[in-house]
C-alpha positions in Angstrom: 45.5 77.6 30.2 44.7 75.6 33.4 43.6 72.0 33.8 41.5 70.9 36.8 40.5 67.2 36.7 39.2 66.5 33.2 38.4 70.1 32.5 40.4 73.0 31.0 40.0 76.6 32.0 41.4 79.8 30.4 42.1 83.2 32.1 41.5 86.3 30.0 43.5 89.6 30.3 41.2 90.8 33.0 41.8 87.7 35.1 38.4 86.3 34.4 38.4 82.5 34.3 36.2 80.6 31.9 35.8 76.9 31.1 37.1 75.7 27.8 34.7 73.4 26.0 36.4 71.3 23.3 34.3 70.3 20.3 35.4 67.3 18.2 34.7 67.1 14.5 35.8 65.3 11.3 38.2 67.2 9.1 36.0 67.5 6.0 34.8 70.9 4.9 31.2 70.0 5.5 31.9 68.6 9.0 33.7 71.8 9.9 30.8 73.9 8.6 28.3 71.8 10.6 30.5 72.0 13.7 31.0 75.8 13.4 27.2 76.2 13.1 26.7 74.4 16.4 29.6 76.3 18.0 28.0 79.6 16.9 24.7 78.7 18.5 26.5 77.7 21.8 28.5 80.9 21.7 25.3 82.9 21.4 23.7 81.1 24.3 26.7 81.0 26.5 29.0 84.0 25.7 31.3 83.3 28.7 32.2 79.8 27.6 35.4 79.5 25.6 35.0 77.0 22.7 37.9 75.2 21.0 37.4 73.0 17.9 39.5 69.8 17.6 39.4 68.3 14.0 40.4 64.7 13.4 40.3 62.1 10.5 38.1 59.0 10.9 38.3 55.6 9.3 35.5 56.5 6.9 37.5 59.5 5.7 40.6 57.3 5.0 39.0 54.4 3.2 37.9 56.0 -0.1 38.2 53.1 -2.5 35.5 50.9 -1.0 31.7 51.3 -0.9 30.6 52.1 2.6 28.1 49.2 2.6 31.0 46.8 1.9 33.1 47.9 4.8 30.2 46.9 7.1 31.4 48.9 10.1 28.6 50.9 11.7 30.8 53.5 13.4 33.0 54.4 10.4 32.8 58.1 10.9 32.4 58.2 14.7 34.8 55.8 16.4 37.9 58.1 16.5 35.7 61.0 17.7 34.2 58.8 20.4 37.7 57.6 21.5 38.6 61.3 22.0 35.4 61.8 24.0 36.2 58.8 26.2 39.7 60.1 26.9 38.4 63.5 27.8 40.3 65.0 24.9 37.1 66.7 23.7 33.8 67.4 25.6 31.3 67.1 22.8 31.3 65.9 19.2 29.1 67.1 16.3 27.9 64.4 13.9 25.5 64.1 11.1 22.8 62.1 12.9 22.6 59.5 10.1 26.2 58.5 10.8 25.4 57.5 14.4 24.4 53.9 15.0 21.1 53.3 16.8 22.9 51.8 19.8 25.7 54.0 21.1 28.7 52.6 23.0 28.2 52.6 26.8 28.9 55.9 28.4 27.8 58.1 25.5 24.5 59.8 24.6 23.1 62.2 22.0 22.5 65.3 24.1 21.1 67.4 21.3 19.4 66.9 17.9 19.2 70.2 16.1 16.4 71.5 13.8 16.5 69.4 10.7 17.6 70.8 7.3 15.7 69.4 4.2 16.1 65.6 4.7 15.6 64.7 1.0 18.1 63.6 -1.5 19.1 65.8 -4.4 20.2 65.2 -8.0 23.3 67.0 -9.1 23.8 66.9 -12.9 26.9 66.9 -15.0 27.0 70.4 -16.5 26.4 69.0 -20.0 23.0 67.7 -18.9 21.9 71.0 -17.4 18.1 71.3 -17.4 17.4 67.6 -17.4 15.9 65.4 -14.7 16.4 61.7 -13.9 13.3 61.0 -16.1 14.7 62.8 -19.1 18.4 61.6 -18.9 19.4 59.4 -21.9 19.1 55.6 -21.6 21.9 53.9 -19.7 23.1 57.2 -18.2 25.4 56.4 -15.2 24.3 57.8 -11.8 26.8 57.9 -9.0 25.6 57.0 -5.4 27.4 55.1 -2.6 24.1 54.4 -0.9 22.3 51.0 -1.3 19.1 52.8 -0.1 19.2 55.3 -2.9 20.2 52.8 -5.6 17.5 50.3 -4.6 14.7 52.9 -4.8 16.0 54.7 -7.9 16.7 51.5 -9.9 13.0 50.6 -9.6 11.7 54.1 -10.3 14.1 54.9 -13.2 14.9 51.5 -14.9 16.5 53.3 -17.9 19.4 54.5 -15.7 22.6 52.7 -14.6 23.8 53.1 -11.0 27.4 52.9 -9.9 29.3 53.5 -6.6 31.0 56.8 -6.0 32.9 57.6 -2.7 34.6 60.6 -1.2 33.4 63.7 0.6 31.2 66.2 -1.1 34.0 68.1 -2.7 35.6 64.9 -4.1 32.4 63.6 -5.5 31.5 66.9 -7.2 35.0 67.0 -8.7 34.6 63.4 -10.0 31.3 64.4 -11.6 32.5 67.6 -13.2 36.0 66.7 -14.3 35.3 63.4 -16.0 32.6 61.9 -18.2 32.1 58.8 -16.0 28.8 60.1 -14.4 25.8 61.9 -15.9 24.6 62.8 -12.4 25.2 62.0 -8.7 22.8 61.7 -5.8 23.6 63.6 -2.6 21.8 64.7 0.5 20.2 68.1 -0.1 21.2 69.1 3.5 24.9 68.8 2.9 24.8 70.8 -0.4 22.8 73.5 1.3 25.1 73.8 4.3 28.1 74.1 1.9 26.3 76.9 0.0 25.9 74.9 -3.1 22.2 75.2 -3.6 22.8 76.2 -7.2 24.1 72.7 -8.0 20.8 71.1 -6.9 19.0 70.2 -10.2 16.2 68.2 -8.6 15.0 67.4 -5.1 13.7 63.8 -4.9 10.3 63.6 -3.1 9.2 60.6 -1.1 7.5 59.1 -4.1 10.9 58.9 -5.9 13.3 58.3 -3.0 12.6 58.2 0.8 15.5 59.3 2.9 17.9 57.7 5.4 17.2 57.6 9.2 18.2 60.9 10.7 19.2 62.4 7.4 19.5 66.2 7.5 19.7 66.5 11.3 22.9 67.3 13.3 23.5 65.5 16.6 25.7 66.5 19.5 27.2 63.5 21.3 28.4 63.8 24.9 29.6 61.7 27.8 26.4 60.5 29.5 27.8 61.3 33.0 28.6 64.9 32.1 25.4 66.4 33.6 26.6 70.0 33.1 27.5 69.5 29.4 24.2 67.6 28.8 22.3 70.5 30.4 24.3 73.0 28.3 23.6 71.4 24.9 20.0 70.3 25.7 18.8 73.8 24.7 19.8 73.0 21.1 17.2 70.2 20.9 14.4 70.9 18.3 11.4 69.0 19.7 9.8 67.9 16.4 13.1 66.8 14.9 13.9 64.8 18.1 10.5 63.0 18.0 10.8 62.3 14.3 14.4 61.0 14.6 13.5 58.8 17.7 10.8 57.2 15.7 13.1 56.7 12.7 16.0 55.3 14.8 13.6 52.9 16.7 12.4 51.6 13.3 15.9 51.0 12.1 17.0 49.5 15.4 14.2 47.0 15.4 15.0 46.0 11.8 18.7 45.7 12.7 19.5 47.8 9.7 22.7 49.8 9.0 24.7 51.1 6.0 24.7 47.6 4.5 20.9 47.3 4.0 18.4 49.4 2.0 16.1 50.9 4.6 14.3 54.2 4.1 11.9 56.5 6.0 9.7 59.6 5.7 8.3 61.4 8.8 6.0 64.3 9.3 4.5 66.1 12.2 1.0 67.4 11.5 -1.2 69.7 13.6 -4.5 68.0 13.0 -7.0 68.2 15.9 -4.3 66.4 17.8 -0.6 66.9 17.1 0.4 63.7 15.2 3.6 62.1 14.1 3.4 60.1 10.8 6.2 57.6 10.0 6.5 55.8 6.6 9.2 53.1 6.6 10.3 50.8 3.8 12.8 48.0 3.1 14.1 47.0 -0.3 15.9 44.3 -2.2 19.2 45.6 -3.7 17.7 46.0 -7.1 14.5 47.5 -5.7 12.3 44.7 -7.3 11.0 43.7 -3.9 9.9 46.1 -1.3 7.7 46.5 1.7 6.3 49.9 2.7 3.8 51.0 5.4 2.8 54.1 7.3 1.7 54.4 10.9 0.9 57.4 13.1 0.7 58.4 16.8 -0.3 61.3 18.8 2.6 63.3 20.3 0.5 65.8 22.2 1.7 66.3 25.7 -0.8 64.5 28.0 -0.8 67.3 30.5 0.2 71.0 30.4 2.2 70.5 33.6 5.9 70.3 33.1 6.7 66.6 33.3 9.6 65.3 35.2 11.6 63.4 32.6 14.2 61.0 33.8 17.5 62.5 32.6 19.2 59.1 32.6 16.7 57.6 30.1 18.0 57.3 26.6 15.8 56.5 23.8 17.7 55.0 20.8 20.7 56.9 22.1 19.0 60.2 22.6 18.7 62.0 25.9 16.1 64.8 25.8 15.2 65.8 29.3 13.2 68.9 28.3 10.8 67.1 25.9 7.8 65.3 27.4 8.7 61.7 28.2 5.3 60.3 27.1 5.7 61.9 23.6 9.2 60.4 23.3 7.9 57.0 24.4 5.1 57.1 21.8 7.6 58.1 19.1 9.9 55.2 20.0 7.0 52.8 20.1 5.8 54.0 16.7 9.1 53.1 15.1 9.3 49.7 16.7 5.6 48.9 15.9 6.1 49.9 12.2 9.2 47.7 12.0 7.2 44.8 13.6 4.5 45.3 11.0 7.1 45.0 8.1 8.9 42.1 9.8 5.5 40.3 10.0 5.2 40.7 6.2 8.7 39.3 5.4 11.1 42.3 5.9 13.7 40.1 7.5 14.0 37.8 4.5 14.3 40.8 2.1 17.0 42.4 4.3 18.9 39.1 4.8 19.1 38.5 1.1 20.2 42.1 0.5 22.9 41.8 3.1 24.2 38.5 1.6 24.2 39.8 -1.9 26.0 42.9 -0.9 28.6 40.9 1.0 29.1 38.8 -2.1 29.6 41.7 -4.5 
């Protein structure tokens, strides 16, 4: 192993030298699976690059007895990883996009947003309730979720159920569900369950009429140092254009609302090939008990304005995302769509709903 400046190199038995790319990840099984999937894609695209995975614990992994919304820290699952990135201990970090705040610390950028897995939430039932749905569970059944967004929507939609906090990684939560009688069901992201190979535990997928999802849910993001042009170029081929545009719109919506883990904000996006390729964004804000809500849908064309390859300013970040190979005008329209939809809701009283939700949550 050789080090030259911030970079590491390795020489194989034939004397061939290749650069070592160090990938940072959280230690949980799901995080490792997600990171391995990104590493496999990079290995396929760049067979000569030597990849090394560096796993570490984050604050969010350590604080397991408090609801995430109560901790109030936006970078719970990302700070330690970003510290390692800043110190050149790793070259890129794989995250669930929904864990990344809409404004990244200076010097960092999201260099890739990969094709989105199913972004919806899933119901996982206690084995004794097999075959039931949220509709058919007995009165006062306890449902575990650590998300204010899920609880707000589901309390309104399923008033006969009782919602309680549940923390821990996927393995821990499933164990809490199966081993005790405290919960009749828990609500988890379908994407995580699928990546873990636990599709058989999904009893019900919640459509947007029951529960809209979190900003960026189901998408993986690769965070890099903004100044590392070569790494940015390397990971940029992982971008999925539709996912990028959907997530830019969602993140711009959340950013304008100043939302985070501690407020109930939900979205739903679709790209449709009508006569013109169109991005639809539905966004909503809720009171903690779901009794008050505001929800609207807007759309924008994301068709490239000219067939010519556009020069995209590689230094431009849109809500933390750098996507130099995707037409800049489409990215701009996606970002404007999110901000415009947030402004529409703010004009109807969204700020008041979210302020009260934040205060009530802080007082819990």
